ZAKOLFI-52641 format. One record per residue: x, y, z of N, C-alpha, C, O in turn; residue in three letters. Coordinates in steps of 0.05 Angstrom, whole numbers, plus 5000, padded with zeros to 4 digits. Example, Ala and Ser with C-alpha at 12.3 -4.5 7.8 and 13.67 -1.06 7.14 Angstrom:
2
526448865156524649105156526449345156528549345169ALA/525749555142527349795143525850015157526850235161SER/
END
This chain:
312
466646774608467746974629470046754642472346824649MET/469146514642471546294657473546324644475646404655GLU/473446264618476746324608478546554610480946554603TYR/477046784620478747004631479347004651481247144656LYS/478146864673478746824703481646674697483746734707ARG/481046434678484046254674485646404667487746414680ILE/485446574646487146764633488746924658490746864670LEU/487247124661488347194695490047114709492147244714ARG/489346864720491046684735493046624724495046644738PHE/493446524695495946514682498046674682500546634685ALA/496246914677498447144674499647264698501647404696LEU/498147194726499047244751501246994756503547054762SER/500646794753503246644754505146674737507346634748LEU/505346734713507346864695509647054702512047064699LEU/507147274715508647514724510147454747512447534750ALA/508947314764510047234796513047084788515247144797LEU/512446874769514646684762517046914748519346844752ALA/516847134736518847254723519547384737521947444732ALA/518547544764519747774774521347564803523447634814VAL/520047324809521047184827523946994811526046934824SER/523546954791526846914778528847104779531047064790PHE/528147334768529947564771530947614796533247684799TYR/529047564820530847594845531947394860532847404883PHE/531747204845532846864859535946904842537946854854MET/536147014810538046994799540547244814543047224816ARG/538347494826539847704838542147554864544647564867GLU/539847444878540847354902543147124903544647104922LEU/543146944881545246804866547846984867549846964880GLN/547147154850549947284836551147414869553547484869LYS/550047444888550647674908550747414934550647474958ASN/550747184925550947044951553147054977552747025001TRP/555447104960557747114979557247414998558347415020THR/555947614992555347845011553847715024554747675047SER/551547605019548947535036550347335061549747345085ILE/552247175048553746975068555147135089554547115113GLN/557147305081558547505099557047635125558047675147ALA/553947715116552947905133551447675159550247465153PHE/551847755184551447625208549147745214548947995216THR/546747535218544047615221543847625254544247425269LEU/542947955263543247975297540748075300540248315295ASN/538847895308535747905312535848165341536648095363ILE/534948405336533948575360531448575366530048745354ASN/530348405384527448385389525848645385524148685368LEU/526748815406525549085413525449195383523249225373PHE/527149245372526749355338524349215324522249325317TYR/524948975320523248855307520048875316518148835301ILE/519748925339516448985350516149235347513849305340VAL/518249455352517949745341517549695307515749845302LEU/518049595288517449615265514149515266512349675261SER/513849265272511449145269509649325280507549355268VAL/510149475305508249765315507249885295504849905288SER/509650005282510750235263508150095233506150225225ALA/508649915225506549815209503649755218501649735203LEU/503649745237500049705253499449935252497549965237ILE/500450175263499950375259499050495232496950615229LEU/500850435210500150485188498250465175497350625159THR/496950185182494650065179492050185193489850225182TYR/492750245215490450395234489750725220487550845221LEU/492650845205492151135198490451085164488851225150LEU/491450875161489850855126487350765127485850835108VAL/486350595150483450605161481650785169479250825165THR/483550925185482251275191481551415165479651555162TYR/482751375152482451565119480151465109478551615097GLY/479451125112477751125093474851105106472751095093TRP/474951105141473451175156471951475157469651545160PHE/474351605152473651895153471652005121469752165117LEU/473051825105471851935075468851835078467052005076THR/468251525085466151415086463851575103461651635094LEU/464751625126462651825142461752055136459452125142ASN/463652225121463452495111461552415087459852585083ALA/461252205070459452195050457252075050456052045029LEU/456451995072454451775077452651915098453452005120SER/449751925087448551915118448951745144449351815167ASP/448751565136450051275155451651275159453151345140HIS/453251205188455451255199456250975215454650835228LYS/459350915210460350685218462350755240463850955235LEU/462750635263464350645281467550645264468050555242SER/469150765283472350715281473150375280474450245264TYR/471650285306472250055307471349815290472349595290THR/469149915274467149755257469549745231470449545220GLU/470350065223471850025197474549935206475949865187SER/475549915227477849725234477449445224478949345207ILE/475449325234474249105225474049005199474948795190ALA/472549195186472149165154474149185134474549085112VAL/475349355148478249485122480249255127481549215107VAL/480949105147483348985151482548705152484448555150ASN/479748565154478948325153479448295115480548095105ALA/478448485104478148495076480648555061480848525037SER/482548625075486048685061486848405064489248395056ASN/486148225070486847975070486647865046488347695040LEU/484647935028483747865002486347984983486747894960THR/487848194995489448294969491248104957492148154935LYS/492147824974493847624957491647464940492147224938TYR/488947564927488047424913488547544884488247784885ILE/489247454861490147614837486347784835484047734842PRO/487848014819485848194812485248394829484348584817GLY/485448434856485948654873482348764878481948954893LYS/480748654868478348774875476748654896474848774907VAL/477548414901475548214922475548374946473248334956TRP/477048574966476748814977474448904984473248895005SER/473849024961471549144952469348994953467349094964TYR/469148784944467048584939466248514975464048464985ALA/468448514988467948375014466348605030464448575045PHE/467548845022466449075041463049145033461249235046GLN/463249045003459949115004458448975015456249045024MET/459848615016457748485038457548505058455448425069TYR/459248585069458748685106457248945110456248995132TRP/457049095093457049365099454449335079454349555069LEU/452949215071449949265056447849275076446049435075ALA/448149085096445549145114445549345135443849395152ASP/448849485129448549795153447450025132447450265139ALA/446449955105445950165093447750265069446850435053GLY/449750175068451450325052451750195023452149955018PHE/451350385007451250244980453350104963455650174965SER/452849994953455549914937457050104914459250064904LYS/455150314907456750504895458850724909460950824903SER/457350724928458650914958460950844960462751004957LEU/461250524966463550384984465850334960468250294965ILE/464850344938466150284915468950624909471350644905LEU/466250824914467451144904468951174930471151274924TYR/468751134950470951144974472951004977474551124990VAL/473750784970475550624958477050784934479450804937ASN/476050874915477850954892479051244899481351304892LEU/477251424913478851624927480951614945482851764944VAL/480551434963482351394985485351164968487651144977ASN/484351024942486351004934488251174910490551134901LEU/486651314906488151524887489351634897491551644886CYS/489251824927490351964948492651854959494751984962VAL/492451574965494751424971496551404954498551534959ALA/496551274931498251284904500451454907502851434910LEU/497951724904499551954901501452024927503851974927LEU/500052134947501352174970504151984978506252084989MET/503751724970506251514974507751584952510151584957THR/507151644932509651634912511051954913513451964909THR/509952174919510752394928513052364951515352404947ILE/512052284973513152234996515752174986517852314985LEU/515251884975518051684969519351814954521751834962GLY/518751974928520752144914522752404930525052474929LEU/520452504945522452754958524252614981525952764992CYS/524152374989526552225001528652074986530851994993PHE/527052034959530151934943531752154933534252124929LEU/530552404927532652604911534452714929536252864922VAL/533652614962536352724980537552404982539052395001PHE/537352224973538351954977540951954964541852134950SER/542351724971544651734960544751474938543551264944PRO/546051504914546151284900545451394870545251644869GLY/545151294851546051324818543551364809543151244788GLY/541151524821538851604812539151824787541351914782PHE/537651864778538052094757536452324770534052334768PRO/537952514783536852674800534852864786532752904798GLY/535052974760533553134743530953024740528853144743ARG/531352724733528652514725527552554754526052754754LEU/527752454774526952514797525452644802523052584804THR/526852944810525853174810524053274797522453414809LEU/523753234766522653274749519153104757516853184753SER/519852914766517452724773516352814791513852814790LEU/517952904813516452924839514453274831512053314835LEU/515953424822514453644806512353614797510353744806VAL/512353434776509453424762507753284782506053404795ALA/508153044785506152984815504953174842502853154855LEU/507053344845506553544863504253764857502453854871PHE/504953834829503453974815500353904808498354044810LEU/500653614799497353424793495853434816493353444816LEU/497353444840495953404871494653684879492653714894ASP/496553924864494554124878493454144861491954334865LEU/493154054838490554084819488253954819486254024806TRP/488553684840486453524843485453674868483053674872PHE/486853774883485453874907484154164898482154194912ILE/484454324886483054514874481154454854479354624852LYS/481054254839478454154817478053914823478153744805PHE/477453844848477653464852474553424842474053204833HIS/472153644843469953574843469453484820468753254816SER/470053704796470353584764472253424754471853364730THR/474353344764476353124768474652834766474452684747THR/473652824795472052644800470052524783469952294774LEU/468452744777466152684758466952614734465452454723LYS/468952694722469352544692470952354697470752164681ARG/472652324715473952014724471551774723471451564708PHE/469851844740467251664751466051594719465551374710ILE/465751794708464051784679465651714663464351694642SER/468351634658469551514641470251164649470650984632ALA/470251134674469950934692467350714686467350474683LEU/465150904685462850754680462050674655460350504650ASN/463950824635463450744607465350494605464250294596ARG/468250454613469550294612468450044622467849854607ILE/468150044646466449854664463849724661463149514671LEU/462149934641459949874638457749794666456249604669LYS/458650064687457050004712456550284721457550474709ARG/455350324738454050614740454850654780453350604799GLU/457550764780457850804795457451144803458351334789ILE/455751174829455551454830457851634839460051554846GLY/456951964838458352094844458152264870456352434868TYR/459452294894459052364914461552644916463852664908TYR/459752834928461453064932462453034954461352974975GLU/465753114947467053064969468353394979469553544963MET/467853455008468853665017471353725021472753575035PRO/472353965008475353965009476753945032478953825033THR/475654065054476953975088477153765081479253725069ALA/475453545085475353235078478153065066479352875077VAL/478753205042480053205024483053235036484753065033LEU/483553465048485153545062486753335083489053245083LEU/484453305099485153195120485752885117487152765134GLN/484652745092484652485081488452525069490052355075LEU/489252765054492352805044493952825075496352765071HIS/493552865097494352935117495052655130497252625140LEU/493052425130492952195152494552065122496151905131VAL/494652065094495751835078498351925084499751725088THR/499752155087501852255088503552105113505651985111ILE/501952145136502852035158502851735157504551615170ALA/501151615144501551275141503851225123505451035128SER/504151355107506851295085509351345102511151175102ALA/509451505112511551645135512251355157514351245160PHE/510351305165510251055180510850805171511750645188PHE/510350725140511050535132513550535122514250315114PHE/515050715118516850765104519450685137521550545137GLY/518050845159519950805183519950545190522050445198LEU/517850395188517250115194520449985180522249865193GLY/520450035153523349875139525349975155526849805166ALA/525850235161528750325177528850255194531150285202PHE/526850115214527050015238527849755237529449655253VAL/526749635218526649335216529749295206530649075212LEU/531149435194534349385189535849395214537849255214CYS/535549485230536649535259535649255266537549095267ILE/533149145273532248975282533248725270532448515281GLY/534648705252535448455237539048435239540448225237ILE/540148735245542548695246543848865229546148785225GLY/543149095214544349255192544849515210543249595227PHE/547649645203548349875216547350085192548650105170ASP/545150225198544450345178545550695179544650855196ILE/546950755163547851025154546351295155545251295133GLU/545851445164544451695165544251705134541951615130ARG/545451775110544551805091542551615076540951675059GLY/542951345087542051095073539551095093538150905086THR/538551225112536251245124533251315097531251175090LEU/534251565088531651665072531651445039530051465021LEU/533751275038533051125018531650905027529550875015LEU/532050735046531250555057528250635061526550475055VAL/527550865072524650945075523251015043520950935039MET/524651155024523851154999522950874986520750824977SER/525150714986524850494970522650284978522050104963SER/521350345008519450185014517050255004515350104995MET/516850525006513850675000513450684964511150644955MET/515750734946515450724919515050384908513850304889ILE/516350234925516149994917513549814918512649634904ALA/512449984946509649934950508049984932506449804925ASP/508050234919506150354898506850134867505150034852VAL/508850134865509149954831509049704852509949604831ILE/508949564866507849254872504749284871503649104859GLY/502749514883499549504878498849534850496749454840PHE/501249714834500249784803500749564788500049594765VAL/501749304794502149124778499948974786500848804802ALA/497348944782495048894797494448554786492948374794PHE/496548574764495948174759497248064779496247854785ILE/499448144794500947974811499448054838499048274847VAL/498447744853497147844874499347864898501247714901PRO/498648074915499648264930501548404927502648534945GLY/502248374897505448544889507548324896509748424903GLY/507548094896509347914909511747864885511147794862LEU/513947894892516147944877516748194866519048284867GLY/514348344852515048604840515248834858515949064851VAL/514448774887515548954909518849024915520249224917ARG/518948654919522048594920523048714909524048904920GLU/523448664878525448724856525249024854527149154846SER/523149124861523749464863524949574882526049784876VAL/525149474908526449574930529249414925531049524936MET/529849214911532449114906534049364885536349454886TYR/531949424867533749664849534149874856535750014844LEU/532849974878533050214889535450234903537150414899LEU/535750014922537449924951540149944935541950104940LEU/539949774916543449674911544449904894546449844881SER/543450214889544950434884546050574904547950734900GLY/545050504925546350654944546450514976546050614998GLY/547050314970547550075000548649874993548849824969SER/549649665017550049405007548049184997545649135001SER/549849064982547848764964546848654983544648554976SER/547548605006546548395032544148595041542148465046SER/543748845044542049015054539849005029537548915031LEU/540849115009538949114982537348784984534848764987ALA/538948564983537348324985535448225008533148145008LEU/536948255026536148175052533348315064531548195076ILE/533348545060531248755066528148685055526148655069LEU/528448675030526148635022524448395025521948405023PRO/525848155029524847905041523947955072521947865082ILE/525848105084525548065120522548315124520948275141ALA/522348525106519848675098517648555091515748705097SER/516848315080515148195069514548085083512148095087ARG/515947915098515147775127513547895147511447825157ILE/515148125152513348265170510648395160508548425172VAL/511048435139508048595126505748305122503248315122ASN/506948135119505147955116503947855153501747855163MET/506047795159505047725191502948015195500647935192PHE/502848245200501848395204499548415193497848515208VAL/498648345163496748325150494148085164491648105165ASP/496247875173494947635190493547715210491247635212VAL/494547875228494247925252491948125253489848075265VAL/492548345240489948535231487648455220485448575224LEU/487948195200486448075186484447905207481947915211GLY/486247755219484747565245483247755259480847725259ALA/484147915270482648115291480248235277478048255287ALA/480648285257478048445238475848275237473548325243GLY/477047965226474047785232473947695253471747575250ILE/474547645275473947665308471347875310468947855316ILE/473148085304471048345306468548345293466548445303LEU/468548245269466048235256464548025262462148075259LEU/464847815269463447545283462047685311460047615323LYS/463347865316462647985349460948165344459348195363ARG/460448315324458648505316456448415301454248515303PHE/457048205282454148085278452347875295450047795289ALA/453947815318452547685341451047815360449147725373THR/452448145362450848285378448448415361446648535372GLU/448548385331446348505323443548295323441148335326LYS/444848095320442447895323440947835357439147675360ARG/
END
């Protein structure tokens, strides 16, 4: 087992080095246009961007809270959910992307929540989040300027939309088969929990809202650092943020999607905006996102300590 951990860590470093090299090379090639850009910080819009990201995380937490309480006899308050989810979110920068689930299992064990339920809730929320974020991102990309293959983007959007309709209609059968296959692969006993359709639809709405505010945070950040965004570029900026975040998460061997998300944002933005925006925005958004991660994670840890003290 030890050699597997070493191998995963080595692959993480290799992937991170590769995407970092690509991004740095693009920075070097476009350094002239970056130097021509004048950084003009507008604190109001920076705070607005941070607020949009905080709202994104709170909506994501609400989706997790909604699903957990709907599937369990035990109940967790929304404040407790904020503490658990956002404290565990700090572990996403550790290679593997499973540590947040382990953190949640540890903290919720005494509250009567089974490990199987916690893993199941996270899997359902993850599937819905990846699907909804990609669909909304592609919707915006279809109407964005740039040299994107319109038919390919539209075809993918339609395919994912139909897949989501299938999932809503037949989610019970789909989740049972998915969990069964996952148990065979991982050699685990993850239980199946019946998800009410009404809760699944609510989760969809919450996830779409969180994805929208996530993209909106990137657009507001552009104004906050001095870019004059045209109306046509608005959807492209929001789309790049959402799609890049999904791909950054799917690249599971890279901690926190570092480098991967920035490279995808650059590729999407470079087709319909200035090279300075395509290179500066990914870095600026990463800084703001990490700041929000730390703030909410620290708040979550403080809340967890307070809850633990109250139980004593």
